[in-house]
Structures are given as C-alpha cells and as structure tokens.
N, CA and C atoms as an extended XYZ file, in Angstrom:
201
Properties=species:S:1:pos:R:3:atomname:S:1:resname:S:1:resid:I:1 pbc="F F F"
N        56.198     -144.964       45.223 N   MET     1
C        55.813     -145.535       43.953 CA  MET     1
C        56.996     -145.463       42.986 C   MET     1
N        57.341     -146.603       42.409 N   LYS     2
C        58.434     -146.657       41.450 CA  LYS     2
C        57.875     -146.536       40.037 C   LYS     2
N        58.542     -145.754       39.242 N   VAL     3
C        58.149     -145.584       37.859 CA  VAL     3
C        59.193     -146.298       36.996 C   VAL     3
N        58.706     -147.159       36.106 N   ILE     4
C        59.602     -147.895       35.214 CA  ILE     4
C        59.609     -147.207       33.865 C   ILE     4
N        60.789     -146.964       33.383 N   ASP     5
C        60.950     -146.302       32.100 CA  ASP     5
C        60.496     -147.237       30.972 C   ASP     5
N        59.718     -146.709       30.047 N   GLU     6
C        59.211     -147.501       28.930 CA  GLU     6
C        60.346     -148.004       28.039 C   GLU     6
N        61.402     -147.243       27.897 N   ARG     7
C        62.543     -147.677       27.094 CA  ARG     7
C        63.204     -148.908       27.700 C   ARG     7
N        63.260     -148.955       29.037 N   PHE     8
C        63.835     -150.117       29.709 CA  PHE     8
C        63.038     -151.375       29.377 C   PHE     8
N        61.722     -151.280       29.433 N   LEU     9
C        60.891     -152.444       29.126 CA  LEU     9
C        61.041     -152.873       27.670 C   LEU     9
N        61.105     -151.916       26.759 N   ARG    10
C        61.274     -152.233       25.342 CA  ARG    10
C        62.615     -152.916       25.104 C   ARG    10
N        63.665     -152.415       25.745 N   HIS    11
C        64.986     -153.030       25.585 CA  HIS    11
C        65.013     -154.436       26.178 C   HIS    11
N        64.328     -154.625       27.293 N   ARG    12
C        64.277     -155.939       27.918 CA  ARG    12
C        63.532     -156.932       27.026 C   ARG    12
N        62.429     -156.516       26.449 N   LEU    13
C        61.689     -157.393       25.546 CA  LEU    13
C        62.498     -157.729       24.299 C   LEU    13
N        63.163     -156.725       23.742 N   GLN    14
C        63.967     -156.949       22.539 CA  GLN    14
C        65.140     -157.878       22.830 C   GLN    14
N        65.795     -157.702       23.961 N   SER    15
C        66.937     -158.564       24.284 CA  SER    15
C        66.484     -159.996       24.555 C   SER    15
N        65.323     -160.169       25.186 N   SER    16
C        64.803     -161.516       25.420 CA  SER    16
C        64.449     -162.190       24.106 C   SER    16
N        63.855     -161.450       23.188 N   SER    17
C        63.503     -162.007       21.887 CA  SER    17
C        64.758     -162.390       21.112 C   SER    17
N        65.745     -161.521       21.118 N   THR    18
C        66.995     -161.805       20.413 CA  THR    18
C        67.698     -163.016       21.025 C   THR    18
N        67.700     -163.111       22.332 N   ALA    19
C        68.336     -164.253       22.992 CA  ALA    19
C        67.615     -165.558       22.654 C   ALA    19
N        66.298     -165.527       22.594 N   GLY    20
C        65.539     -166.718       22.233 CA  GLY    20
C        65.815     -167.165       20.812 C   GLY    20
N        65.862     -166.213       19.898 N   ILE    21
C        66.149     -166.539       18.503 CA  ILE    21
C        67.569     -167.081       18.368 C   ILE    21
N        68.520     -166.449       19.038 N   ALA    22
C        69.913     -166.913       18.974 CA  ALA    22
C        70.046     -168.318       19.556 C   ALA    22
N        69.345     -168.591       20.636 N   GLY    23
C        69.381     -169.933       21.223 CA  GLY    23
C        68.796     -170.981       20.292 C   GLY    23
N        67.696     -170.629       19.625 N   GLY    24
C        67.099     -171.552       18.669 CA  GLY    24
C        67.993     -171.816       17.473 C   GLY    24
N        68.616     -170.761       16.967 N   VAL    25
C        69.532     -170.924       15.832 CA  VAL    25
C        70.743     -171.758       16.244 C   VAL    25
N        71.285     -171.495       17.424 N   LEU    26
C        72.428     -172.266       17.900 CA  LEU    26
C        72.081     -173.744       18.066 C   LEU    26
N        70.919     -174.030       18.629 N   ALA    27
C        70.500     -175.427       18.774 CA  ALA    27
C        70.316     -176.073       17.405 C   ALA    27
N        69.765     -175.322       16.447 N   GLY    28
C        69.588     -175.861       15.099 CA  GLY    28
C        70.911     -176.140       14.410 C   GLY    28
N        71.855     -175.222       14.555 N   VAL    29
C        73.180     -175.425       13.948 CA  VAL    29
C        73.886     -176.617       14.588 C   VAL    29
N        73.781     -176.742       15.900 N   LEU    30
C        74.405     -177.872       16.578 CA  LEU    30
C        73.762     -179.185       16.151 C   LEU    30
N        72.434     -179.200       16.022 N   TRP    31
C        71.746     -180.402       15.559 CA  TRP    31
C        72.200     -180.770       14.144 C   TRP    31
N        72.248     -179.765       13.250 N   PHE    32
C        72.661     -180.006       11.867 CA  PHE    32
C        74.095     -180.520       11.805 C   PHE    32
N        74.990     -179.943       12.605 N   TYR    33
C        76.382     -180.373       12.618 CA  TYR    33
C        76.486     -181.835       13.058 C   TYR    33
N        75.803     -182.180       14.133 N   ARG    34
C        75.878     -183.561       14.616 CA  ARG    34
C        75.251     -184.539       13.633 C   ARG    34
N        74.197     -184.103       12.956 N   TYR    35
C        73.556     -184.986       11.984 CA  TYR    35
C        74.411     -185.135       10.725 C   TYR    35
N        74.916     -184.030       10.217 N   TYR    36
C        75.613     -184.051        8.930 CA  TYR    36
C        77.042     -184.582        9.047 C   TYR    36
N        77.775     -184.161       10.056 N   PHE    37
C        79.188     -184.532       10.154 CA  PHE    37
C        79.436     -185.758       11.030 C   PHE    37
N        78.651     -185.918       12.095 N   GLU    38
C        78.874     -187.052       12.998 CA  GLU    38
C        77.885     -188.188       12.757 C   GLU    38
N        76.917     -187.971       11.873 N   HIS    39
C        75.921     -188.981       11.511 CA  HIS    39
C        75.169     -189.508       12.728 C   HIS    39
N        74.801     -188.580       13.612 N   ARG    40
C        74.010     -188.919       14.799 CA  ARG    40
C        72.748     -188.068       14.802 C   ARG    40
N        71.638     -188.693       15.136 N   LEU    41
C        70.391     -187.945       15.275 CA  LEU    41
C        70.195     -187.593       16.749 C   LEU    41
N        70.145     -186.315       17.021 N   GLU    42
C        69.930     -185.826       18.383 CA  GLU    42
C        68.504     -185.278       18.450 C   GLU    42
N        67.578     -186.110       18.883 N   TRP    43
C        66.177     -185.699       18.881 CA  TRP    43
C        65.884     -184.647       19.943 C   TRP    43
N        66.673     -184.604       21.005 N   ASP    44
C        66.428     -183.588       22.026 CA  ASP    44
C        66.725     -182.181       21.494 C   ASP    44
N        67.788     -182.027       20.728 N   LEU    45
C        68.085     -180.728       20.119 CA  LEU    45
C        67.037     -180.356       19.078 C   LEU    45
N        66.594     -181.334       18.317 N   PHE    46
C        65.547     -181.096       17.334 CA  PHE    46
C        64.262     -180.648       18.030 C   PHE    46
N        63.939     -181.264       19.146 N   ALA    47
C        62.741     -180.886       19.901 CA  ALA    47
C        62.852     -179.459       20.434 C   ALA    47
N        64.033     -179.054       20.864 N   VAL    48
C        64.238     -177.685       21.342 CA  VAL    48
C        64.016     -176.690       20.216 C   VAL    48
N        64.556     -176.961       19.049 N   VAL    49
C        64.387     -176.065       17.894 CA  VAL    49
C        62.908     -175.953       17.535 C   VAL    49
N        62.212     -177.068       17.471 N   ILE    50
C        60.794     -177.061       17.120 CA  ILE    50
C        59.975     -176.339       18.186 C   ILE    50
N        60.291     -176.547       19.452 N   ALA    51
C        59.556     -175.881       20.534 CA  ALA    51
C        59.740     -174.367       20.476 C   ALA    51
N        60.959     -173.909       20.262 N   ILE    52
C        61.209     -172.470       20.182 CA  ILE    52
C        60.464     -171.867       18.995 C   ILE    52
N        60.516     -172.531       17.848 N   ALA    53
C        59.825     -172.022       16.660 CA  ALA    53
C        58.316     -172.013       16.864 C   ALA    53
N        57.763     -173.066       17.446 N   ALA    54
C        56.321     -173.143       17.649 CA  ALA    54
C        55.837     -172.083       18.639 C   ALA    54
N        56.576     -171.882       19.714 N   ILE    55
C        56.198     -170.872       20.703 CA  ILE    55
C        56.271     -169.481       20.095 C   ILE    55
N        57.314     -169.216       19.321 N   LYS    56
C        57.473     -167.900       18.688 CA  LYS    56
C        56.317     -167.618       17.725 C   LYS    56
N        55.973     -168.582       16.887 N   VAL    57
C        54.878     -168.395       15.936 CA  VAL    57
C        53.537     -168.271       16.650 C   VAL    57
N        53.327     -169.081       17.674 N   ALA    58
C        52.064     -169.013       18.416 CA  ALA    58
C        51.901     -167.659       19.104 C   ALA    58
N        52.961     -167.155       19.708 N   LEU    59
C        52.870     -165.852       20.368 CA  LEU    59
C        52.702     -164.723       19.370 C   LEU    59
N        53.369     -164.797       18.232 N   MET    60
C        53.197     -163.753       17.211 CA  MET    60
C        51.756     -163.756       16.705 C   MET    60
N        51.178     -164.935       16.509 N   THR    61
C        49.791     -165.028       16.063 CA  THR    61
C        48.848     -164.493       17.125 C   THR    61
N        49.072     -164.881       18.370 N   TYR    62
C        48.216     -164.413       19.470 CA  TYR    62
C        48.263     -162.886       19.588 C   TYR    62
N        49.447     -162.327       19.597 N   TYR    63
C        49.571     -160.869       19.722 CA  TYR    63
C        48.973     -160.151       18.530 C   TYR    63
N        49.088     -160.731       17.349 N   ARG    64
C        48.507     -160.102       16.150 CA  ARG    64
C        46.974     -160.112       16.226 C   ARG    64
N        46.398     -161.204       16.720 N   LEU    65
C        44.942     -161.315       16.786 CA  LEU    65
C        44.341     -160.496       17.930 C   LEU    65
N        45.093     -160.294       18.998 N   THR    66
C        44.535     -159.585       20.154 CA  THR    66
C        44.934     -158.106       20.201 C   THR    66
N        45.774     -157.673       19.287 N   ASP    67
C        46.213     -156.278       19.304 CA  ASP    67
C        45.271     -155.383       18.547 C   ASP    67
C-alpha cells in the first residue's frame, strides 16, 4: 500500500491552479497585444480566455456550495 503525502497533493493542486491562471493571463495579454497593436481580432485566443475564466468561476462556485 502506497501512502501519498498530503503536502504533495496540496502542492500539486496549487501548481496546477497557478499554471492555469498564468496560461489564461498569457492568452489574454497576447489577445490584447494583437488587437491593440496589430489591429487583428483573434477570436480563438478570446475563447480560451473566456473558457478558462468560466471554468475557474464555475469550479469555485461548485466547491463553495458543496464544501
């Protein structure tokens, strides 16, 4: 039987959350740069930003209601 350290799981969850937020911010900055400086609308990047934000808010709401 393998025992998993609780600190390992907490660090893994925190790093995944931080990586998701950083990816969303990076996609948003790239979208803003292309829109503002290159005058191009990149709807795929916009969709990624919206999807990350919606999933994050939905999961925070779900965990808050079920905890």
